[in-house]
NUTI-692158 format. One record per residue (C-alpha): residue number from 1; x, y, z; residue in three letters. Coordinates in steps of 0.5 Angstrom, whole numbers, plus 500, padded with zeros to 3 digits. Layout:
# residues N
+-----+-----+-----+-----+--------+
| num |  xx |  yy |  zz | residu |
+-----+-----+-----+-----+--------+
| NUM |   X |   Y |   Z |    ala |
...
+-----+-----+-----+-----+--------+
//
This chain:
# residues 173
+-----+-----+-----+-----+--------+
| num |  xx |  yy |  zz | residu |
+-----+-----+-----+-----+--------+
|   1 | 304 | 243 | 290 |    met |
|   2 | 297 | 246 | 289 |    ala |
|   3 | 292 | 241 | 290 |    arg |
|   4 | 289 | 241 | 283 |    ser |
|   5 | 296 | 240 | 280 |    ser |
|   6 | 297 | 234 | 285 |    tyr |
|   7 | 290 | 231 | 283 |    ser |
|   8 | 291 | 232 | 276 |    ser |
|   9 | 298 | 229 | 276 |    asn |
|  10 | 295 | 223 | 280 |    leu |
|  11 | 290 | 222 | 275 |    ile |
|  12 | 295 | 222 | 269 |    ser |
|  13 | 300 | 217 | 273 |    ile |
|  14 | 294 | 213 | 274 |    phe |
|  15 | 292 | 213 | 266 |    val |
|  16 | 299 | 212 | 264 |    ala |
|  17 | 300 | 206 | 268 |    cys |
|  18 | 293 | 203 | 266 |    thr |
|  19 | 295 | 204 | 259 |    ile |
|  20 | 302 | 201 | 260 |    leu |
|  21 | 300 | 195 | 264 |    cys |
|  22 | 294 | 193 | 260 |    trp |
|  23 | 298 | 189 | 255 |    pro |
|  24 | 301 | 185 | 261 |    leu |
|  25 | 295 | 183 | 263 |    leu |
|  26 | 292 | 178 | 258 |    pro |
|  27 | 289 | 174 | 263 |    ala |
|  28 | 285 | 180 | 267 |    ala |
|  29 | 282 | 181 | 260 |    ala |
|  30 | 276 | 176 | 262 |    ala |
|  31 | 275 | 180 | 268 |    asp |
|  32 | 274 | 186 | 265 |    phe |
|  33 | 269 | 185 | 259 |    pro |
|  34 | 267 | 191 | 255 |    leu |
|  35 | 260 | 194 | 255 |    ala |
|  36 | 257 | 194 | 248 |    asp |
|  37 | 252 | 199 | 251 |    lys |
|  38 | 250 | 203 | 257 |    ile |
|  39 | 243 | 204 | 260 |    leu |
|  40 | 242 | 209 | 265 |    val |
|  41 | 235 | 209 | 269 |    glu |
|  42 | 235 | 216 | 272 |    lys |
|  43 | 229 | 214 | 277 |    gly |
|  44 | 233 | 209 | 280 |    lys |
|  45 | 239 | 212 | 280 |    arg |
|  46 | 243 | 207 | 277 |    lys |
|  47 | 248 | 206 | 271 |    leu |
|  48 | 248 | 199 | 268 |    his |
|  49 | 254 | 197 | 263 |    leu |
|  50 | 251 | 192 | 258 |    leu |
|  51 | 254 | 186 | 254 |    leu |
|  52 | 249 | 183 | 249 |    asn |
|  53 | 243 | 186 | 253 |    gly |
|  54 | 245 | 183 | 260 |    glu |
|  55 | 247 | 188 | 265 |    ala |
|  56 | 254 | 185 | 268 |    phe |
|  57 | 256 | 191 | 272 |    lys |
|  58 | 251 | 196 | 276 |    thr |
|  59 | 253 | 203 | 279 |    tyr |
|  60 | 249 | 208 | 284 |    asp |
|  61 | 249 | 215 | 281 |    ile |
|  62 | 248 | 222 | 282 |    ala |
|  63 | 244 | 227 | 277 |    leu |
|  64 | 243 | 234 | 276 |    gly |
|  65 | 241 | 238 | 282 |    val |
|  66 | 234 | 238 | 278 |    val |
|  67 | 233 | 230 | 277 |    pro |
|  68 | 226 | 230 | 274 |    asn |
|  69 | 225 | 231 | 267 |    gly |
|  70 | 229 | 232 | 260 |    asp |
|  71 | 234 | 237 | 259 |    lys |
|  72 | 232 | 243 | 255 |    val |
|  73 | 237 | 248 | 256 |    arg |
|  74 | 244 | 250 | 258 |    glu |
|  75 | 243 | 251 | 266 |    gly |
|  76 | 237 | 248 | 267 |    asp |
|  77 | 241 | 243 | 271 |    gln |
|  78 | 237 | 237 | 268 |    lys |
|  79 | 240 | 230 | 266 |    thr |
|  80 | 238 | 229 | 259 |    pro |
|  81 | 234 | 223 | 257 |    glu |
|  82 | 235 | 220 | 250 |    gly |
|  83 | 240 | 215 | 246 |    val |
|  84 | 247 | 218 | 245 |    tyr |
|  85 | 254 | 216 | 245 |    arg |
|  86 | 260 | 216 | 249 |    met |
|  87 | 265 | 220 | 245 |    asp |
|  88 | 271 | 224 | 248 |    lys |
|  89 | 275 | 222 | 254 |    arg |
|  90 | 278 | 227 | 259 |    asn |
|  91 | 283 | 224 | 264 |    pro |
|  92 | 285 | 231 | 266 |    asp |
|  93 | 278 | 234 | 268 |    ser |
|  94 | 275 | 238 | 274 |    asp |
|  95 | 273 | 231 | 276 |    tyr |
|  96 | 276 | 224 | 277 |    phe |
|  97 | 276 | 222 | 270 |    leu |
|  98 | 270 | 224 | 265 |    ser |
|  99 | 267 | 221 | 259 |    ile |
| 100 | 263 | 226 | 255 |    his |
| 101 | 256 | 224 | 252 |    ile |
| 102 | 254 | 226 | 245 |    ser |
| 103 | 248 | 231 | 248 |    tyr |
| 104 | 245 | 235 | 244 |    pro |
| 105 | 243 | 230 | 238 |    asn |
| 106 | 241 | 233 | 232 |    gln |
| 107 | 233 | 234 | 234 |    gln |
| 108 | 235 | 237 | 241 |    glu |
| 109 | 239 | 242 | 237 |    arg |
| 110 | 233 | 244 | 232 |    gln |
| 111 | 228 | 244 | 238 |    glu |
| 112 | 233 | 249 | 242 |    ala |
| 113 | 234 | 253 | 236 |    lys |
| 114 | 226 | 253 | 235 |    arg |
| 115 | 225 | 255 | 242 |    asp |
| 116 | 231 | 261 | 242 |    gly |
| 117 | 235 | 257 | 247 |    val |
| 118 | 242 | 254 | 248 |    asn |
| 119 | 241 | 247 | 249 |    pro |
| 120 | 248 | 246 | 253 |    gly |
| 121 | 253 | 240 | 251 |    gly |
| 122 | 258 | 239 | 257 |    gln |
| 123 | 254 | 233 | 259 |    ile |
| 124 | 259 | 227 | 262 |    met |
| 125 | 259 | 221 | 266 |    ile |
| 126 | 265 | 223 | 271 |    his |
| 127 | 267 | 221 | 278 |    gly |
| 128 | 268 | 226 | 284 |    gln |
| 129 | 270 | 233 | 284 |    pro |
| 130 | 278 | 234 | 285 |    asn |
| 131 | 277 | 240 | 289 |    glu |
| 132 | 270 | 238 | 293 |    pro |
| 133 | 266 | 243 | 296 |    asn |
| 134 | 262 | 239 | 301 |    tyr |
| 135 | 263 | 232 | 305 |    ser |
| 136 | 264 | 226 | 301 |    ala |
| 137 | 257 | 224 | 304 |    ala |
| 138 | 254 | 229 | 301 |    tyr |
| 139 | 256 | 227 | 294 |    tyr |
| 140 | 254 | 220 | 296 |    arg |
| 141 | 247 | 222 | 298 |    lys |
| 142 | 245 | 228 | 294 |    glu |
| 143 | 244 | 230 | 286 |    asp |
| 144 | 249 | 235 | 286 |    trp |
| 145 | 251 | 236 | 278 |    thr |
| 146 | 249 | 241 | 273 |    asn |
| 147 | 246 | 235 | 269 |    gly |
| 148 | 252 | 230 | 269 |    cys |
| 149 | 252 | 223 | 271 |    ile |
| 150 | 256 | 222 | 277 |    ala |
| 151 | 259 | 216 | 280 |    val |
| 152 | 264 | 214 | 286 |    ser |
| 153 | 272 | 215 | 283 |    asn |
| 154 | 272 | 207 | 284 |    ser |
| 155 | 266 | 206 | 280 |    asp |
| 156 | 269 | 211 | 275 |    met |
| 157 | 275 | 207 | 274 |    ile |
| 158 | 271 | 201 | 272 |    asp |
| 159 | 267 | 205 | 267 |    ile |
| 160 | 273 | 208 | 264 |    trp |
| 161 | 276 | 201 | 263 |    leu |
| 162 | 270 | 197 | 261 |    met |
| 163 | 267 | 202 | 256 |    thr |
| 164 | 270 | 203 | 249 |    pro |
| 165 | 270 | 209 | 245 |    asn |
| 166 | 263 | 211 | 242 |    asn |
| 167 | 259 | 206 | 246 |    val |
| 168 | 252 | 208 | 246 |    pro |
| 169 | 248 | 210 | 252 |    ile |
| 170 | 241 | 210 | 253 |    glu |
| 171 | 238 | 215 | 259 |    ile |
| 172 | 231 | 213 | 261 |    leu |
| 173 | 227 | 218 | 266 |    pro |
+-----+-----+-----+-----+--------+
//
């Protein structure tokens, strides 16, 4: 079986098992609160899951290869800054799970149109590549994405399970 097919099948099995077993674990629900906001601090390389304004989980992150500054156009390898929503989940992405961020917002689209550039739009929170090109140590220590926010696969499972659809995400410099 091809590696990407194996990874895709493994992820699909994980997601299916999680969905099927979730109703059987009512006591575990207290252990997994749902975030009402995600806060990303790019300068600190941290992602926080918040509930009522308090962080209950914090994760190390990797950013775009050009981590400083706000995303302006597709291909600039910057992670956007602003307030968005986590709007689509993808259990079959090229990375271990992914959740799409609603970048660009209306203002960013207008600015890009004014400047004659494509703002991009495939910004996600995701785990590690299903078919890595580098060592695991590289992905843990470097900013390596094209503008996405990357976390470890185990952290991505937490984020996947503890964030409802359309939860707001604020990305700070």
